C-alpha positions in Angstrom: 143.9 -156.2 258.3 142.2 -152.8 258.7 142.0 -151.2 261.7 138.6 -151.3 263.5 137.5 -148.9 266.8 134.1 -148.6 268.7 133.3 -146.7 271.5 131.8 -148.8 274.6 130.3 -147.7 277.7 129.3 -150.0 280.8 127.5 -148.2 283.7 128.5 -149.1 287.1 126.5 -148.6 290.6 128.1 -148.1 294.0 126.2 -150.1 296.4 126.7 -148.8 300.3 125.8 -151.7 302.6 124.4 -151.3 306.0 126.8 -152.4 308.3 125.4 -154.7 311.2 127.9 -156.1 314.2 126.5 -159.6 313.7 127.3 -159.9 309.7 130.4 -161.3 308.3 132.8 -158.8 306.4 131.5 -160.4 303.4 128.1 -159.5 304.3 129.2 -155.8 305.3 131.4 -155.0 302.5 130.4 -152.3 300.0 130.3 -153.3 296.5 130.6 -152.1 292.4 128.2 -153.6 290.4 127.9 -153.7 286.7 124.6 -152.8 285.4 125.3 -154.8 282.4 128.0 -157.4 281.3 127.6 -157.3 277.5 127.8 -154.4 275.2 127.2 -154.5 271.3 130.2 -152.8 269.7 129.1 -150.3 266.8 131.5 -151.7 264.7 130.8 -154.6 261.9 133.2 -156.7 260.3 132.7 -158.5 257.4 129.2 -158.5 258.0 129.3 -159.7 261.9 128.5 -157.9 264.9 130.6 -158.4 267.6 130.0 -158.0 271.4 132.3 -157.0 274.3 131.8 -159.0 277.4 133.0 -157.8 280.6 133.1 -159.3 284.5 135.1 -158.9 287.5 138.2 -161.6 288.0 140.2 -162.2 290.9 140.4 -159.9 294.0 143.8 -159.9 295.8 142.7 -159.3 299.3 140.0 -157.8 301.8 137.2 -158.3 299.1 135.9 -160.6 296.7 134.0 -160.4 293.1 131.1 -162.3 291.3 130.7 -162.1 287.5 129.3 -158.4 287.8 130.2 -157.4 291.6 133.5 -156.2 293.2 133.4 -156.2 297.2 135.5 -154.6 299.2 135.5 -155.1 303.0 134.4 -152.3 305.4 137.4 -150.0 306.0 139.7 -151.6 303.8 141.1 -151.7 300.2 141.4 -154.1 297.7 142.9 -154.6 294.1 141.0 -156.9 291.2 141.0 -157.7 287.6 138.5 -156.7 285.1 138.3 -159.0 282.1 137.0 -158.4 278.5 136.2 -160.4 275.6 135.3 -159.6 272.3 132.6 -162.5 270.6 130.4 -162.8 267.9 127.9 -164.5 270.3 126.2 -162.5 272.8 126.5 -164.0 276.4 124.2 -163.7 279.5 125.2 -164.7 282.9 123.5 -167.7 284.4 
């Protein structure tokens, strides 16, 4: 099988929330947002175009994630996972 390579870029935005004393830790959490969760690979293999889909996965502690956002509680650190899947069909989040 031939080796394939492709350059892919995803944009991330850092969102700094305004902290309010009456908000929960989740509501005051700052977060990183993926501007798009799908990128077209610039490599075509056997006539097929492929797509790379990424999303945030589980978070160990002090935060939470959604498909396109990774939240960290104020004044804390958190670790999480980033999941990537290569498909022939583009995917759009619900």
